[in-house]
Residue, then its C-alpha position, 0 to 999 in steps of 0.5 A: m739726197l740723190n733720190l730727192l734729186r732724181f724725183t725732182l728731175g723726174i717731176t720737172l721732166a714730166g711737167a715739161l713733157l706734159g706742157g709741150c703736149q698742150a694746145m696753144n692759144t692765140d697768145g702763144l701760151v698753152a690753153s688753160s686746163a685743170p682736172p675738176e676732181i681737185s678739191g676746192p681747198a686744194a685748188s685754193a691752196i695751190a692758186g694762192d702759193m702760185v700767185s704769190r710766187l708770180a707776184e715775186h717775179v712780175g710784181p704784185g698788182t702790176g698789170t691787168i691779167l688776161l685769164k681764160p679759165d676752163g671752168s674748173p675749181f682751180g680756174g676760179a681759185l686762181e682768179d680769186s687769188l689774183k684779185t686778192w694780190g691786186y691784179a685786175v683780171i679780164s677774160d677777153q682781149d678787147t682791151k687797150d691796156e698796155k700792161l696786159i699780162a696773158l696768163a695760162y695754167v696747166i694742172d695735172s696729176h702724176d704719181g699721186q701728186v699734182l703738177a702746177r704750171l703758170s705761164t706768161g709770155s715771159i715766164d713759166l712757174g712750176r711746182a709739185y704738190t700733194t693734195t688732200a680734201t682740206g688743202a695742198a702742200p708743195v713737195s718740190p722747189l719752185s721751177v722758174m723758166r724765163r723767156g727772152 
């Protein structure tokens, strides 16, 4: 149990440090990035899990998501998953929608695992996954950080 706690704390700390090193975009969020080597099925599994968790905290389909994907398989999978959950997704800021939710993501590899983070102006969600060519499975509890 103590080893699991140390492992989870290490993953959380690594994610926080990695996230702190990312460039900020104009919305005050990190610039979205994901490695292109994550398989399509793994990207879809991670995106599906993370969007379901996001919906638990902001409500399903409660607004328009402003997403600036990086062209990676994860960016496309995230956009598809958001639409499946009922969110409208746009990639530019030229909208007058009062319920606009800016969303950024960071996907990184560490010690054979994938660290995933979704960020909005009010919440950050993070989780570690193991990946295979056919999918991904969570290996840590969901980390939730609320702002303001």
